[in-house]
Each structure stands twice: as C-alpha cells, then as structure tokens.
GUFI-13177 format. One record per residue (C-alpha): residue number from 1; residue in three letters; x, y, z. Coordinates in steps of 0.5 Angstrom, whole numbers, padded with zeros to 4 digits. Layout:
REM residues N
@i NUM aa ALA X X Y Y Z Z
...
//
This chain:
REM residues 339
@i 1 aa MET X 0196 Y -0037 Z -0151
@i 2 aa ASN X 0199 Y -0040 Z -0144
@i 3 aa ALA X 0195 Y -0043 Z -0138
@i 4 aa PHE X 0196 Y -0037 Z -0134
@i 5 aa ALA X 0192 Y -0032 Z -0139
@i 6 aa ARG X 0187 Y -0037 Z -0140
@i 7 aa SER X 0185 Y -0038 Z -0133
@i 8 aa ARG X 0185 Y -0030 Z -0132
@i 9 aa ARG X 0180 Y -0030 Z -0137
@i 10 aa ALA X 0175 Y -0035 Z -0134
@i 11 aa GLY X 0175 Y -0032 Z -0127
@i 12 aa PHE X 0171 Y -0026 Z -0125
@i 13 aa THR X 0174 Y -0019 Z -0123
@i 14 aa LEU X 0173 Y -0016 Z -0116
@i 15 aa MET X 0168 Y -0011 Z -0119
@i 16 aa GLU X 0164 Y -0016 Z -0122
@i 17 aa LEU X 0163 Y -0020 Z -0116
@i 18 aa LEU X 0161 Y -0013 Z -0112
@i 19 aa VAL X 0156 Y -0012 Z -0118
@i 20 aa VAL X 0153 Y -0019 Z -0117
@i 21 aa VAL X 0153 Y -0018 Z -0109
@i 22 aa ALA X 0149 Y -0011 Z -0110
@i 23 aa ILE X 0144 Y -0014 Z -0115
@i 24 aa LEU X 0143 Y -0020 Z -0110
@i 25 aa SER X 0142 Y -0015 Z -0104
@i 26 aa LEU X 0137 Y -0011 Z -0108
@i 27 aa LEU X 0133 Y -0017 Z -0110
@i 28 aa SER X 0132 Y -0019 Z -0103
@i 29 aa VAL X 0130 Y -0013 Z -0101
@i 30 aa ILE X 0125 Y -0013 Z -0106
@i 31 aa VAL X 0122 Y -0020 Z -0106
@i 32 aa LEU X 0123 Y -0023 Z -0099
@i 33 aa PRO X 0118 Y -0018 Z -0096
@i 34 aa ASN X 0113 Y -0020 Z -0102
@i 35 aa ILE X 0114 Y -0027 Z -0100
@i 36 aa SER X 0113 Y -0026 Z -0093
@i 37 aa GLY X 0107 Y -0022 Z -0094
@i 38 aa SER X 0104 Y -0028 Z -0098
@i 39 aa VAL X 0106 Y -0033 Z -0093
@i 40 aa ASN X 0102 Y -0029 Z -0088
@i 41 aa SER X 0096 Y -0028 Z -0092
@i 42 aa ARG X 0096 Y -0035 Z -0094
@i 43 aa ARG X 0096 Y -0037 Z -0086
@i 44 aa TYR X 0089 Y -0033 Z -0085
@i 45 aa ARG X 0086 Y -0036 Z -0092
@i 46 aa ASP X 0088 Y -0043 Z -0089
@i 47 aa VAL X 0085 Y -0042 Z -0082
@i 48 aa ALA X 0079 Y -0039 Z -0086
@i 49 aa ARG X 0078 Y -0045 Z -0090
@i 50 aa ASN X 0079 Y -0049 Z -0084
@i 51 aa VAL X 0074 Y -0045 Z -0080
@i 52 aa SER X 0069 Y -0045 Z -0085
@i 53 aa ALA X 0069 Y -0053 Z -0086
@i 54 aa PHE X 0068 Y -0054 Z -0079
@i 55 aa ILE X 0062 Y -0049 Z -0078
@i 56 aa ALA X 0059 Y -0053 Z -0084
@i 57 aa ARG X 0060 Y -0060 Z -0080
@i 58 aa CYS X 0057 Y -0056 Z -0074
@i 59 aa GLN X 0051 Y -0055 Z -0079
@i 60 aa SER X 0051 Y -0062 Z -0082
@i 61 aa ARG X 0050 Y -0064 Z -0075
@i 62 aa ALA X 0044 Y -0059 Z -0073
@i 63 aa ILE X 0040 Y -0061 Z -0080
@i 64 aa GLY X 0034 Y -0065 Z -0078
@i 65 aa ALA X 0036 Y -0066 Z -0071
@i 66 aa ARG X 0031 Y -0065 Z -0066
@i 67 aa GLU X 0035 Y -0060 Z -0061
@i 68 aa GLN X 0040 Y -0054 Z -0063
@i 69 aa LYS X 0047 Y -0056 Z -0065
@i 70 aa GLY X 0052 Y -0051 Z -0066
@i 71 aa VAL X 0060 Y -0049 Z -0066
@i 72 aa MET X 0063 Y -0046 Z -0059
@i 73 aa PHE X 0068 Y -0041 Z -0059
@i 74 aa GLN X 0073 Y -0042 Z -0053
@i 75 aa PRO X 0077 Y -0035 Z -0051
@i 76 aa LEU X 0084 Y -0036 Z -0049
@i 77 aa ALA X 0085 Y -0035 Z -0042
@i 78 aa ALA X 0090 Y -0029 Z -0043
@i 79 aa ASN X 0086 Y -0026 Z -0048
@i 80 aa THR X 0078 Y -0027 Z -0048
@i 81 aa ALA X 0078 Y -0023 Z -0054
@i 82 aa ALA X 0082 Y -0029 Z -0058
@i 83 aa SER X 0079 Y -0036 Z -0059
@i 84 aa ILE X 0084 Y -0041 Z -0062
@i 85 aa ASP X 0079 Y -0047 Z -0060
@i 86 aa LEU X 0073 Y -0049 Z -0063
@i 87 aa TYR X 0068 Y -0055 Z -0061
@i 88 aa PHE X 0062 Y -0058 Z -0063
@i 89 aa ALA X 0056 Y -0055 Z -0058
@i 90 aa ASP X 0050 Y -0059 Z -0056
@i 91 aa THR X 0044 Y -0056 Z -0053
@i 92 aa PRO X 0039 Y -0061 Z -0049
@i 93 aa ASP X 0032 Y -0061 Z -0050
@i 94 aa VAL X 0028 Y -0055 Z -0047
@i 95 aa TYR X 0026 Y -0058 Z -0040
@i 96 aa ALA X 0019 Y -0057 Z -0037
@i 97 aa GLY X 0018 Y -0061 Z -0031
@i 98 aa GLU X 0017 Y -0068 Z -0030
@i 99 aa THR X 0010 Y -0068 Z -0032
@i 100 aa THR X 0005 Y -0064 Z -0036
@i 101 aa ALA X 0003 Y -0062 Z -0029
@i 102 aa SER X 0009 Y -0059 Z -0026
@i 103 aa VAL X 0010 Y -0052 Z -0024
@i 104 aa ALA X 0014 Y -0047 Z -0020
@i 105 aa THR X 0013 Y -0042 Z -0015
@i 106 aa LEU X 0016 Y -0036 Z -0014
@i 107 aa GLY X 0018 Y -0033 Z -0007
@i 108 aa SER X 0018 Y -0025 Z -0005
@i 109 aa LEU X 0017 Y -0021 Z -0012
@i 110 aa SER X 0022 Y -0016 Z -0009
@i 111 aa GLY X 0029 Y -0014 Z -0012
@i 112 aa THR X 0032 Y -0017 Z -0018
@i 113 aa THR X 0033 Y -0024 Z -0015
@i 114 aa VAL X 0027 Y -0028 Z -0012
@i 115 aa PRO X 0027 Y -0035 Z -0009
@i 116 aa ILE X 0024 Y -0041 Z -0013
@i 117 aa THR X 0021 Y -0048 Z -0011
@i 118 aa PHE X 0018 Y -0053 Z -0016
@i 119 aa ASP X 0014 Y -0060 Z -0015
@i 120 aa VAL X 0017 Y -0065 Z -0011
@i 121 aa ALA X 0019 Y -0070 Z -0018
@i 122 aa THR X 0022 Y -0064 Z -0021
@i 123 aa GLN X 0025 Y -0061 Z -0015
@i 124 aa ASP X 0029 Y -0068 Z -0015
@i 125 aa ARG X 0031 Y -0068 Z -0022
@i 126 aa LEU X 0034 Y -0061 Z -0021
@i 127 aa SER X 0038 Y -0063 Z -0015
@i 128 aa ILE X 0042 Y -0068 Z -0020
@i 129 aa PRO X 0049 Y -0065 Z -0021
@i 130 aa ARG X 0050 Y -0061 Z -0028
@i 131 aa PHE X 0043 Y -0063 Z -0030
@i 132 aa THR X 0042 Y -0055 Z -0030
@i 133 aa THR X 0047 Y -0050 Z -0028
@i 134 aa ASP X 0047 Y -0043 Z -0026
@i 135 aa GLY X 0046 Y -0039 Z -0032
@i 136 aa ASP X 0040 Y -0043 Z -0035
@i 137 aa THR X 0034 Y -0039 Z -0038
@i 138 aa ILE X 0027 Y -0040 Z -0035
@i 139 aa GLN X 0021 Y -0037 Z -0038
@i 140 aa PHE X 0014 Y -0038 Z -0034
@i 141 aa GLY X 0007 Y -0038 Z -0037
@i 142 aa GLY X 0009 Y -0040 Z -0044
@i 143 aa SER X 0010 Y -0033 Z -0046
@i 144 aa GLY X 0013 Y -0026 Z -0043
@i 145 aa PRO X 0021 Y -0025 Z -0041
@i 146 aa LYS X 0026 Y -0030 Z -0040
@i 147 aa PHE X 0030 Y -0030 Z -0033
@i 148 aa LYS X 0036 Y -0033 Z -0031
@i 149 aa PHE X 0036 Y -0039 Z -0027
@i 150 aa LEU X 0040 Y -0040 Z -0021
@i 151 aa PRO X 0039 Y -0048 Z -0019
@i 152 aa SER X 0045 Y -0047 Z -0014
@i 153 aa VAL X 0041 Y -0043 Z -0009
@i 154 aa GLY X 0034 Y -0044 Z -0011
@i 155 aa ALA X 0033 Y -0037 Z -0014
@i 156 aa VAL X 0031 Y -0034 Z -0021
@i 157 aa THR X 0035 Y -0027 Z -0022
@i 158 aa MET X 0034 Y -0021 Z -0027
@i 159 aa TRP X 0039 Y -0022 Z -0033
@i 160 aa TYR X 0044 Y -0016 Z -0031
@i 161 aa GLU X 0048 Y -0018 Z -0037
@i 162 aa ASP X 0043 Y -0015 Z -0041
@i 163 aa ASN X 0041 Y -0009 Z -0037
@i 164 aa GLN X 0035 Y -0013 Z -0035
@i 165 aa ASN X 0032 Y -0010 Z -0028
@i 166 aa THR X 0026 Y -0009 Z -0024
@i 167 aa ARG X 0025 Y -0002 Z -0028
@i 168 aa ASN X 0024 Y -0005 Z -0034
@i 169 aa THR X 0022 Y -0012 Z -0033
@i 170 aa ALA X 0016 Y -0014 Z -0029
@i 171 aa TRP X 0016 Y -0021 Z -0025
@i 172 aa PRO X 0010 Y -0026 Z -0027
@i 173 aa ARG X 0005 Y -0026 Z -0021
@i 174 aa ASN X 0004 Y -0033 Z -0018
@i 175 aa PRO X -0004 Y -0036 Z -0019
@i 176 aa PRO X -0008 Y -0035 Z -0013
@i 177 aa SER X -0007 Y -0040 Z -0007
@i 178 aa GLY X -0010 Y -0047 Z -0008
@i 179 aa TYR X -0009 Y -0046 Z -0016
@i 180 aa GLY X -0002 Y -0049 Z -0016
@i 181 aa GLY X 0004 Y -0045 Z -0019
@i 182 aa LEU X 0007 Y -0043 Z -0026
@i 183 aa PRO X 0008 Y -0047 Z -0032
@i 184 aa PHE X 0015 Y -0046 Z -0034
@i 185 aa LYS X 0021 Y -0048 Z -0039
@i 186 aa ILE X 0028 Y -0048 Z -0038
@i 187 aa TRP X 0033 Y -0047 Z -0044
@i 188 aa ARG X 0039 Y -0051 Z -0041
@i 189 aa GLN X 0046 Y -0048 Z -0044
@i 190 aa PRO X 0050 Y -0051 Z -0050
@i 191 aa THR X 0055 Y -0056 Z -0047
@i 192 aa ARG X 0061 Y -0058 Z -0051
@i 193 aa GLY X 0060 Y -0064 Z -0056
@i 194 aa THR X 0064 Y -0070 Z -0057
@i 195 aa GLY X 0068 Y -0072 Z -0063
@i 196 aa GLY X 0069 Y -0065 Z -0066
@i 197 aa ALA X 0074 Y -0060 Z -0065
@i 198 aa LEU X 0079 Y -0055 Z -0068
@i 199 aa GLN X 0085 Y -0052 Z -0066
@i 200 aa ILE X 0087 Y -0046 Z -0070
@i 201 aa PRO X 0095 Y -0046 Z -0071
@i 202 aa LYS X 0099 Y -0041 Z -0066
@i 203 aa GLY X 0099 Y -0034 Z -0068
@i 204 aa VAL X 0092 Y -0034 Z -0071
@i 205 aa CYS X 0085 Y -0033 Z -0068
@i 206 aa ILE X 0078 Y -0031 Z -0069
@i 207 aa ASP X 0078 Y -0024 Z -0066
@i 208 aa LEU X 0071 Y -0025 Z -0062
@i 209 aa ALA X 0071 Y -0017 Z -0060
@i 210 aa ALA X 0071 Y -0015 Z -0067
@i 211 aa SER X 0066 Y -0021 Z -0070
@i 212 aa CYS X 0059 Y -0018 Z -0071
@i 213 aa LEU X 0052 Y -0020 Z -0071
@i 214 aa GLY X 0050 Y -0015 Z -0076
@i 215 aa THR X 0052 Y -0009 Z -0074
@i 216 aa VAL X 0053 Y -0011 Z -0066
@i 217 aa PRO X 0060 Y -0013 Z -0065
@i 218 aa PHE X 0061 Y -0019 Z -0060
@i 219 aa SER X 0065 Y -0015 Z -0055
@i 220 aa ALA X 0058 Y -0013 Z -0053
@i 221 aa PHE X 0056 Y -0020 Z -0051
@i 222 aa MET X 0063 Y -0021 Z -0047
@i 223 aa THR X 0062 Y -0020 Z -0040
@i 224 aa THR X 0067 Y -0021 Z -0034
@i 225 aa ASN X 0061 Y -0022 Z -0029
@i 226 aa THR X 0061 Y -0030 Z -0031
@i 227 aa ALA X 0066 Y -0035 Z -0030
@i 228 aa ASP X 0063 Y -0038 Z -0037
@i 229 aa ASN X 0066 Y -0033 Z -0043
@i 230 aa THR X 0065 Y -0038 Z -0048
@i 231 aa ILE X 0061 Y -0036 Z -0054
@i 232 aa SER X 0056 Y -0041 Z -0058
@i 233 aa ILE X 0053 Y -0040 Z -0065
@i 234 aa MET X 0047 Y -0045 Z -0065
@i 235 aa PHE X 0044 Y -0047 Z -0071
@i 236 aa ASP X 0036 Y -0050 Z -0072
@i 237 aa SER X 0034 Y -0056 Z -0076
@i 238 aa THR X 0035 Y -0053 Z -0083
@i 239 aa GLY X 0042 Y -0051 Z -0081
@i 240 aa LYS X 0041 Y -0043 Z -0081
@i 241 aa PRO X 0044 Y -0040 Z -0075
@i 242 aa SER X 0038 Y -0039 Z -0069
@i 243 aa GLU X 0041 Y -0036 Z -0063
@i 244 aa ILE X 0048 Y -0034 Z -0060
@i 245 aa VAL X 0049 Y -0036 Z -0053
@i 246 aa HIS X 0054 Y -0032 Z -0049
@i 247 aa SER X 0055 Y -0029 Z -0042
@i 248 aa GLY X 0054 Y -0035 Z -0038
@i 249 aa GLY X 0047 Y -0037 Z -0042
@i 250 aa LEU X 0044 Y -0031 Z -0044
@i 251 aa ARG X 0041 Y -0032 Z -0051
@i 252 aa THR X 0041 Y -0027 Z -0057
@i 253 aa SER X 0036 Y -0029 Z -0063
@i 254 aa VAL X 0040 Y -0028 Z -0070
@i 255 aa SER X 0036 Y -0024 Z -0074
@i 256 aa ALA X 0042 Y -0021 Z -0078
@i 257 aa PRO X 0049 Y -0024 Z -0082
@i 258 aa ILE X 0054 Y -0026 Z -0077
@i 259 aa PHE X 0061 Y -0024 Z -0079
@i 260 aa LEU X 0067 Y -0027 Z -0076
@i 261 aa LEU X 0074 Y -0024 Z -0076
@i 262 aa VAL X 0081 Y -0028 Z -0078
@i 263 aa GLY X 0087 Y -0025 Z -0075
@i 264 aa GLU X 0093 Y -0024 Z -0071
@i 265 aa ALA X 0092 Y -0027 Z -0064
@i 266 aa ASP X 0096 Y -0021 Z -0061
@i 267 aa LEU X 0092 Y -0016 Z -0064
@i 268 aa ALA X 0085 Y -0019 Z -0062
@i 269 aa GLY X 0081 Y -0014 Z -0058
@i 270 aa ASN X 0085 Y -0008 Z -0060
@i 271 aa ALA X 0082 Y -0001 Z -0061
@i 272 aa TYR X 0083 Y 0003 Z -0068
@i 273 aa ASP X 0090 Y 0006 Z -0069
@i 274 aa PRO X 0090 Y 0012 Z -0074
@i 275 aa GLU X 0098 Y 0011 Z -0074
@i 276 aa VAL X 0098 Y 0004 Z -0077
@i 277 aa SER X 0098 Y 0004 Z -0085
@i 278 aa GLY X 0094 Y -0003 Z -0085
@i 279 aa ALA X 0098 Y -0005 Z -0091
@i 280 aa ALA X 0097 Y -0013 Z -0093
@i 281 aa GLY X 0103 Y -0017 Z -0092
@i 282 aa THR X 0106 Y -0013 Z -0086
@i 283 aa PRO X 0110 Y -0018 Z -0081
@i 284 aa PRO X 0106 Y -0020 Z -0075
@i 285 aa THR X 0112 Y -0017 Z -0071
@i 286 aa ASP X 0111 Y -0010 Z -0074
@i 287 aa ARG X 0103 Y -0010 Z -0073
@i 288 aa GLY X 0099 Y -0006 Z -0068
@i 289 aa GLY X 0092 Y -0003 Z -0068
@i 290 aa ALA X 0086 Y -0007 Z -0070
@i 291 aa ASN X 0086 Y -0014 Z -0074
@i 292 aa TRP X 0080 Y -0010 Z -0078
@i 293 aa GLN X 0085 Y -0005 Z -0081
@i 294 aa TYR X 0090 Y -0010 Z -0085
@i 295 aa GLY X 0088 Y -0012 Z -0092
@i 296 aa ASP X 0090 Y -0019 Z -0091
@i 297 aa CYS X 0086 Y -0021 Z -0085
@i 298 aa VAL X 0079 Y -0025 Z -0087
@i 299 aa TRP X 0072 Y -0024 Z -0086
@i 300 aa LEU X 0067 Y -0030 Z -0085
@i 301 aa CYS X 0060 Y -0029 Z -0086
@i 302 aa ILE X 0054 Y -0034 Z -0084
@i 303 aa ASP X 0048 Y -0032 Z -0088
@i 304 aa ASN X 0042 Y -0031 Z -0083
@i 305 aa ASN X 0037 Y -0033 Z -0088
@i 306 aa SER X 0041 Y -0039 Z -0091
@i 307 aa GLY X 0046 Y -0041 Z -0087
@i 308 aa VAL X 0051 Y -0041 Z -0092
@i 309 aa VAL X 0058 Y -0039 Z -0090
@i 310 aa LYS X 0062 Y -0034 Z -0095
@i 311 aa SER X 0069 Y -0031 Z -0094
@i 312 aa GLY X 0072 Y -0024 Z -0096
@i 313 aa PRO X 0078 Y -0020 Z -0095
@i 314 aa VAL X 0078 Y -0014 Z -0090
@i 315 aa ALA X 0078 Y -0008 Z -0093
@i 316 aa GLY X 0084 Y -0005 Z -0090
@i 317 aa ARG X 0086 Y 0002 Z -0088
@i 318 aa THR X 0079 Y 0003 Z -0086
@i 319 aa THR X 0077 Y 0008 Z -0080
@i 320 aa SER X 0071 Y 0003 Z -0078
@i 321 aa LEU X 0070 Y -0004 Z -0076
@i 322 aa LEU X 0064 Y -0004 Z -0081
@i 323 aa ALA X 0067 Y -0001 Z -0087
@i 324 aa SER X 0073 Y -0006 Z -0086
@i 325 aa GLN X 0067 Y -0011 Z -0088
@i 326 aa ARG X 0065 Y -0008 Z -0094
@i 327 aa TYR X 0067 Y -0014 Z -0099
@i 328 aa VAL X 0064 Y -0019 Z -0096
@i 329 aa ARG X 0058 Y -0015 Z -0094
@i 330 aa LEU X 0057 Y -0014 Z -0102
@i 331 aa THR X 0058 Y -0021 Z -0103
@i 332 aa ILE X 0052 Y -0023 Z -0099
@i 333 aa GLY X 0048 Y -0016 Z -0101
@i 334 aa TYR X 0048 Y -0014 Z -0094
@i 335 aa GLY X 0050 Y -0007 Z -0096
@i 336 aa THR X 0055 Y -0002 Z -0093
@i 337 aa ALA X 0051 Y 0004 Z -0091
@i 338 aa GLU X 0050 Y 0001 Z -0084
@i 339 aa LYS X 0053 Y 0005 Z -0078
//
C-alpha cells in the first residue's frame, strides 16, 4: 500500500466533519443554558450565605449587650427597593433627660405638631449636634403612644408615616401649673456601627420591597416622605429580632418571622407579571416581573422566636408573594395559609 492511500484512510471526510460539528452544536444548545442557570443559582446561594453570616455577626454583637444592635440595609439611590450595602447598626441608650427630675412641657395641643421645651440641663444636652435627630421617637409619662421628635424645630409631631393623626391619637396633657412637666423617654435612631459592612456583588441584591415581616411586605415600611430610607433590623440581648426601624425613625415591633429575598437588583420592586415563566436558570438579561417568581432566587428567614436564620428556595412560577415563600415557611413551621 502506498503512502497516499494510507494518508487518505488516516484523515476525515467532509461528511464526518459536518456530523461532528452538528453534534457539538446540539450539545452546546442543550448544555450551555444549564451551565448558565447553575451559575446564576450559585450567585444567589452564595449571596444568601454571606448575608446570613453577616446577620449572625450582628446578632453576636447584640447578645449580652446593654443596648440593641442590628443590621442596617442601605437602599440604592437609583432604586430604593434594592439594597446591596449592609452595615452594623447600633442604638444609643434610651434618653430620659439629664437628671431623674428631667421633664418636658408641650405647647398648644392643637394640630399634628406642637412645640416642646425641656428643663435647662436637658435642653443644653439636646442642643448638641447629632445627639438627637429628627425622627427619633419620644414617649411621655412612661406609657401611651409614641410620637415623632423634631429637635431641629423644637417640636413633636404625629407619625404621619404610620397614619397617626389627631383623630386616632390623643396628645398627653401637661400637669397643672406648678406641678412641673411630663417625664419622657427618647429612643434615638440606629446609627451605622463601625467595623462591619457587607457589599453584595454587582447584579444581586436584597429585594426590600418583596421582603416581609410576617405577611406584611417591607414596601409598607418604605416611604418617600423622609430623607432617611434605611431599614434596620434590631436584635435584643438574646439575639432575637425585636423591632424594625424604618421611615426615618418609625419603629415596628417584631412579632412574626422576617423574610428577606435575595434576587436580581434590576427586578427589585417589580410587580407580578403573568407573562413571565419564572423558570430557574433564566439569564438575568431575559428576566422580567418580580424576583419572587423565579425558583432560583433565595429566601432568608429570621425566626422571631429564636433568632435563627434559615434559608430556602423560592417556590417559582407562583402568583403571590406569600406562596413563593412556601418552602422556607414550611421549614420553620410557619405554615402557608396566611393571606
């Protein structure tokens, strides 16, 4: 057999090459989307683990501490429904004046805003810049409703962010002349703690609008009536979530699990879209509708009874926010019947 004949048998025919190319093309169509989907799912899971670990650090700071400590979510300037920056949150001690005899006196009790004055020593302390800020919470007499403190103008106002008004809330009455003023307590807003921060990688976020306190979405806490749109989850000395501070100082007690949704930043705050398939692995550029419609996004749950943080996948292709929490709700025994 000559060399030319051997070389012909050692090569490939054009038809064989075309078959190989066709097979490789078919495999790329089948395999590459799955690889891409796995990468997307891993992004959300990795972020969920990092956020869970950061929350655990915040709880560790609170355990045994005299004052509340927590985690602060800073919304994006371009989309306040998305947060990629998390910080330690510290709460100053409750302030009740400079002495045990410190009191406050309210002015004319008409309308939703009234002037307020304090004893001289307390007034001097409150005049220190940033010691108190507009949106701190004040309560009189040790019980009753809490109001919004505005030290910048020396006044107290109703919490209009929480639908508080003169029809549903009564102002406390000053004691008779000569009997002094009202004892008070001021709960100052959380401040950004030092030494602790987490930045979520680009493209992924905590979807604040879809995150929930029990069955109440955080969107109910988000207001455009304040310059401070941070949301802070505060923990007590046992590590359990005690309250959520939002709307520039408004406080909501935690009496149900907290659900945090990890998803795409571009979809944060979006409404449900019935035209969306919600298939896990859908490339971010092809996604629409709400994050909670996609089965590869992740729910984080902070149990209000124990403070333990648990995670679970979104029940994708659902038609309601609560239904998408089905798996993680079942893991904590919270049920799925809430409407």
